[in-house]
N, C-alpha and C positions, 0 to 999 in steps of 0.2 A: 588727356582723357576728355571725350566729348560728353555732352549732356545725355546723349543716347546711351553711351557706354555706362555711365553712372546708373541710369535707370535700369539697364539690363542687369547690372550687378545686384541692385536692390531686389529685382524680380527673382533672380536666382537664389538669393538668400531667403526670400520669403517662401519659395518652393522647396527649400532645403536641397538644392542641387549643387552641393559643394564640389562635386566632381567636375562639373562644368566651370564653376567659379575658379577652381585652381588652375585650370588650363586656358582660361578665357583670354588672357593676354597673348599667349602664344598663338592661339587660333585666330584672334583678331589680326595679329601681325601677318599671319599667312593669308588671311582674307584681303587685307589691304594691299598685300604684295601680289595679289592676283593668283595665288596658289590654290585657293579654295573658292568655289562658286557658292551661291546661296544655299543650295541643297547640301552640298558637300560640307559646308560650315556647320549646318545644323546636325547632319549625320555624325560628324566627327565629335561634336560636343556631346551628343547623346551617347556615343560609344565611350567617351571619357567618363561620363556618369555611370554607365553600366559597369565599366571596369572598376571604378572606385567602390561601388556597392558590392560587387563580387569579392573584392579584396577585403573589405570590412567584414562581410559576412563570413569569409573564410577564416579571418583572424578571430572572430567571435566564436566560431565553432571549434577552432583549435584551442582556444582558451578554456572553453567549457569541457573539452575532452579530458583535461587534467593529465596529460601524458607526463610520465616521469622524464622522458627524453624524447627529443624530436629526431626520430630515426626513420629510415626507409628501407625497402627491400634491397635496393641497389647497394646499400652500405653493409649488408649482412655478409658475414665471413663464412662462406660455404665450405672452406677448407678446414674449419675447426674440427670437424668430425667426418670421417668417411662414411658413416652410417646415416647421415642426414639425407632425406629424400629431396635432393636439390631440384629435380625437375618438377615435382609436385609443388614445392614452395614457390618456384618461379612462376608456375601457372597461376598462383593466387594473385600475381601482379596484374593479371587481366581480370577486372572486377565483375566477371560474369556471375559469380556467386552472390555479389551484392545486389545486382539488378534482378536476379532470380529470387531474392529473399531467402537464400540458403545460409546455413550456419557453418562455421569453421571451428573444428575442435582440434586443439594442439595438445599433444601428450608426449611425454618422454622424460628421461632422467633430468636431474638438476644440472644446469650449466650448459645446456646445448643451444640455448637462444630462443626459448619459447616466448619470453617476455619481449625480446626484441622484435620477433615476428608479429606478435600481437599488436604492439604499438605501431609497427610499420603498416599493418593492415588497417589499423584505425586511422592512421594518417592518410592512407590511400582513400579510405571511405570519406574522410573530411574533404579531400580534394574533389571527390565526386559529388559533393553537396549534401552528404549524409551527416546526421548528428550522432556523435560518438561520446561514450562515457567510459574511460579507462579506470579500472580500480582492481586492486588485488583483493583476494578473499579475506585476508587478515584485516585489511583496512575497512572493508564492508562490515565485517563482524564487529570490529571495534567501534565503528560509527553507530551501528544499531544498538550495541551495548550502551553507548553513551545516551542513546534516546530513551532508554529505560530510566536513566538517572534524572534527566530533565523533562521527562514525560512528553518527549517529542518523537517517540518511536513511530507512531502512525504517519506523521509528516515525513520522516526520513525514509520510511519504506515506500511511501507514495512517490517521493522524488526519484527513487531508484527504478521503479517499475512504470513511471509515467511515460506513455508513448508520445513521440513527437510526430504529429500528423498534420502540422500546419502546411508542409510542403507537398502533401499528397493532392493530386488533381486527377479527377476521373477523365479517362481518355475515350471510353466507349459507352454505349447505352447501358450495357450491363454494369459497368463501374458506376454510372450515375444512379442506377437503381440501388446498388449496394450502398452508395453514399446516403441516399434518401432513407433506406432502411436503418442504417446506422444512426442517422439523426433522430429518427423516430424512437429507436431503442434508447438513445441517450436522453431524449426528452422524457421517456417513461421512467428511466432510472432516476433522473433529477426530481420528477414528481413524487416518486415513491420515497426518495430520500427526504424530501420536505415533509411528507406525511409521517415518516418515522420520527423525525425531529419534533413535529407537532404532537404526536402521540406520547413521546417521552416527556415533553413539557407538561401535558395533561396528567400523566401518571405522577410526575413530581409534585404537581399541585394537589392531586388526590391524596398522596402520602402525607403531605404537609397538613392537609385538613384532617386526616385521620390521626395525626399526632402519634404515629407509630415509630418504634425504634428498631424495627426489623432490619433496616439497612445497616445497622451497627454490627450485625452478625457477619463474620468473614465469609466471603463467597456469595453474599446475598445483596444484589444491586437493586436499582430502581425497578427494572422490568420484572424481576422475579418477585420482589416484594409486592408490587401491584397485582401480579397474578395470584399470589397467596391470598391477599385480602379479597380479591374478587371471587375466588372459589370457596373460601372458608365462610365469608359472610359474618354472621354472629357466632362468635366462638363459644358462647354460653350454651349452644345447642349440643356441645359435647361435654358430658358430665366429668369425664376424666381424660387424662392423656392417653389412656389405653383406647378409649373410644375414638379419639382423634387419630391415633396410629392406625386403627382399623380402617378409618375413612380414607387415609392417605395411602393405604396399601403397604405400609411398612411394618405392620405387626405380622410375624410369621404365624402360619397355621399349624396347630398341633397335629402331628401325624404319628403319635406314639402307638406302639403295639406291644402289649404284654409288658415285659420289663425293659423294653427298648424305648428310650425317650428320644424323640427326634421331632424336628419341625421342617415344614416345607415352605417354599416361596409362596407368598400371597399374590396371586395374579389379579385380584379384585381391587376394589377401592377406586378412588379418584386418580386416574393415571396422569392427569395434568399436574396434580400436586405431587405425585410420586416422581414425576420427571423433574420438578423444581428441586425436590430434596436430593435427587440423584446429582444434579448439576452442582448443588452446594457441596455435597460430599466429595465429588471429584475435585473441585476447586480447593477444598481444605486439605485433601490428601496431597495435592500438588504443591500448595503454597506453604505448608508447614503450620505449626501451632498445635493447639489442643486436639483438633480433629485428626491431624496426622499422627499425633502421639497415641490417640485411642486406636486408630487403624493399625498402627504397627504393633501395639500391644495385643490386639486380637490375632495378628499374624503369628506372633511368638507363642500364642496359646494353641496354635495348630490350625487355625482357620485358613481357608483358602482366600485369595484376594477378593473374590466375589462375595463370600460369606462375611469377611471383615468389612467390606463396603456396605452390605445390607445392615450389618450391626450398627455402623455409623449413621446410616439413614434413619434407623429406629431411634437412635439417641438424638439426632437432629430434630426429628418429629416432636420429641418431648420438649426440646429447647424452643422450637417455634411455638408450640402450644402455650408454654409458660410465658413467653414474650407477649403473645396476643392477649392472654389473661391479664398480664400486668398492664398493658396498654389500656385495656378496658377499665381496670380499677383506677388508673391515673386519670382517665377522662371523666369518670364519675366524681372523683375527688375534686377536680378542677371545676366541674359544673356546680358542685355543692358550695 
């Protein structure tokens, strides 16, 4: 090995051109034997590196696909059932559907080979340079259910729906324009996302300064609690919980006539506060607890779901009012 050979090897290592490094001895022997000229030597080395990188990328995509089996369409047994559309399945071997961005839906009874075909098409897409993720519905649902337990549900759902756009390259002026528009939209989304995070941080600081326990109520988070405090202001301006319910639009209006006693929906009041109470009621009905018990009790009394939900909102209005009054008394006690 000459000094020049050693320097070349070190340069290839520094540039991470291991494909060239692996075949360097064989290519140097060919060059010394007169089989390769200078340009041929360089071209062959570059092709060795390209081949290595393509192989590594293929193996990486294949590993990320998480196939249960490495199968191909050529291995599929078309004689297993005479009802199989063999011609249509074989046509899928030409990846026109992949390049056109079309979807393939496989349906049929159990045991006809849908999973085999799905994995074979995925393997074909991987060979074409596409990124594939194979998963059965049961496994996806189990994975998402586990996300609720470890509070990683949002991260897991993002992993499932995250698009892989690294390999997309615009080929026309229209594609370049679309790419620029997509970048602008993405920049706007990131800016808005930062603003939302900053606003939430400000709201958390404001709630901490107000020393309120509103967020301890089921279904009432930081944003809704801040919205309540902002719209209510000084709770002492409402003499009773009935005045507060009238302000939030949760107090029904008397529509009795003669001996008939009935009430109608109150469409007045502060609709922003009414919306907050509606969200809390829906969350409590869904998640269980005392709110759901109260809702179901009203249903058994003959109320319609809408009437039972309005009754729960009226009750929640009282709970919020008493909580705000208690927060105010606590703040005065601490100040004294």
